[in-house]
C-alpha positions as CSV (number, residue, x, y, z in Angstrom):
1,M,-11.3,32.4,-19.7
2,R,-9.3,29.5,-18.3
3,I,-6.3,27.6,-19.8
4,E,-7.1,23.4,-19.2
5,P,-4.2,20.9,-19.9
6,Y,-5.3,18.7,-22.8
7,L,-2.6,15.7,-22.5
8,S,-2.3,12.8,-25.1
9,F,-0.9,9.5,-23.9
10,G,0.3,7.4,-26.9
11,G,-2.2,4.4,-25.7
12,H,-2.1,4.8,-21.7
13,C,-4.7,7.4,-21.2
14,E,-7.0,5.4,-19.0
15,E,-4.1,4.2,-16.9
16,A,-3.0,7.5,-16.5
17,L,-6.3,9.1,-15.8
18,A,-6.8,6.5,-12.7
19,F,-3.4,7.1,-11.8
20,Y,-4.0,10.9,-11.5
21,A,-7.6,10.3,-9.8
22,G,-6.2,8.3,-7.3
23,C,-3.1,10.9,-6.6
24,L,-5.4,14.3,-6.7
25,G,-8.3,12.8,-4.7
26,G,-10.4,13.4,-8.2
27,R,-12.7,11.2,-10.5
28,I,-13.0,10.8,-14.1
29,V,-16.3,12.5,-15.2
30,A,-16.0,11.8,-19.2
31,L,-14.9,8.7,-21.0
32,N,-15.3,8.3,-24.7
33,R,-13.8,5.6,-26.6
34,Y,-13.3,5.5,-30.5
35,A,-15.5,2.5,-30.4
36,G,-18.7,4.1,-31.7
37,S,-17.5,7.7,-32.3
38,P,-17.4,9.1,-35.6
39,M,-13.7,8.0,-36.1
40,D,-14.8,4.5,-35.9
41,G,-14.6,2.3,-38.9
42,P,-12.8,0.4,-41.2
43,K,-9.7,3.0,-41.0
44,L,-9.3,2.9,-37.4
45,P,-6.3,0.6,-36.8
46,A,-6.4,-2.9,-35.0
47,G,-6.8,-2.3,-31.0
48,W,-7.8,1.2,-31.3
49,K,-11.5,0.9,-30.6
50,D,-10.9,0.5,-27.0
51,K,-8.6,3.8,-26.8
52,I,-9.8,6.9,-25.5
53,L,-10.9,9.6,-27.8
54,H,-11.8,12.1,-25.1
55,A,-11.4,12.0,-21.5
56,E,-11.9,14.1,-18.5
57,L,-10.5,14.2,-15.2
58,Q,-12.1,16.7,-12.3
59,A,-10.2,17.4,-8.9
60,E,-10.7,20.0,-6.5
61,G,-12.4,22.4,-9.1
62,C,-9.4,21.7,-11.9
63,R,-9.7,19.9,-15.2
64,I,-7.4,17.6,-17.2
65,L,-8.5,16.9,-20.4
66,A,-6.8,13.8,-22.2
67,S,-7.1,11.4,-25.1
68,D,-4.8,8.3,-26.5
69,G,-4.2,11.1,-29.4
70,L,-4.9,10.1,-32.9
71,P,-4.0,6.6,-34.4
72,G,-0.5,6.9,-36.2
73,A,0.4,10.2,-34.5
74,R,4.0,11.0,-33.4
75,P,5.2,9.5,-30.0
76,V,4.1,11.3,-26.9
77,S,6.7,14.0,-25.4
78,F,5.7,16.3,-22.7
79,S,8.7,18.4,-23.5
80,G,8.7,21.9,-22.4
81,I,5.4,21.7,-20.2
82,T,5.0,21.7,-16.7
83,L,1.8,21.2,-14.5
84,S,1.8,23.3,-11.4
85,L,-0.3,22.5,-8.1
86,D,-0.6,25.1,-5.8
87,F,-2.0,23.9,-2.3
88,A,-1.9,27.6,-0.6
89,E,-0.8,26.8,3.0
90,D,-1.9,22.5,3.0
91,K,1.7,21.3,3.4
92,P,0.2,18.1,4.4
93,R,-1.8,17.9,1.3
94,A,1.1,19.2,-0.8
95,Q,3.4,16.4,0.4
96,H,0.9,13.9,0.1
97,V,0.1,14.4,-3.6
98,F,4.0,14.9,-4.3
99,H,4.6,11.7,-3.3
100,A,1.9,10.0,-5.0
101,L,2.7,11.5,-8.1
102,A,6.4,10.8,-7.8
103,E,5.4,7.0,-7.5
104,G,7.3,5.2,-10.4
105,G,8.3,8.3,-11.6
106,E,11.5,10.4,-10.8
107,V,11.8,13.5,-8.3
108,R,14.0,16.3,-9.8
109,M,13.7,19.1,-7.0
110,P,12.6,17.4,-3.8
111,L,9.5,19.2,-2.1
112,A,11.4,21.6,0.3
113,P,11.2,25.4,1.7
114,K,12.9,27.7,-0.8
115,F,14.6,31.2,-0.2
116,W,11.3,32.9,-1.8
117,G,9.4,31.6,1.4
118,S,7.4,28.8,-0.1
119,A,8.0,25.1,-0.3
120,M,8.2,23.6,-3.8
121,G,9.2,20.4,-5.4
122,M,9.4,19.0,-9.3
123,L,9.2,15.7,-10.9
124,H,8.2,13.7,-13.7
125,D,5.2,11.3,-13.2
126,R,5.8,7.6,-14.4
127,F,4.0,8.7,-17.8
128,G,6.7,11.6,-18.5
129,V,4.4,14.3,-17.3
130,A,6.4,17.4,-15.5
131,W,4.7,18.4,-12.4
132,M,5.5,21.5,-9.8
133,V,3.9,21.1,-6.4
134,S,4.2,24.2,-3.9
135,C,2.5,25.5,-0.9
136,A,3.3,28.4,1.4
137,P,5.1,28.0,4.5
């Protein structure tokens, strides 16, 4: 069993996944739009045909699943959720990804050594997703 994040971006899914693919060195392997799906039809609000019904990003063995959510759904909030990336002993990679994800976002705790022996940093990216990046010293 695996737990995989499934994020809803309220209309910014394609932009968010392109950003994450660049930050994480991953690639988008699935991108299904509302157009042509069973949800396409006269009840689909204007502007939603090109929105993302389901997408998948893969990066270094990890998957992030995502969509624009459902038309008319409440506003997107990522409160109480943090995505954690552990780079083992690859500090340069951890630093690179941390700074890439922080671009346009907000660093909450700079990536730095901690008393428990690991380097860790926390941020909220430009889409409001919280990330924790860590690596061994």
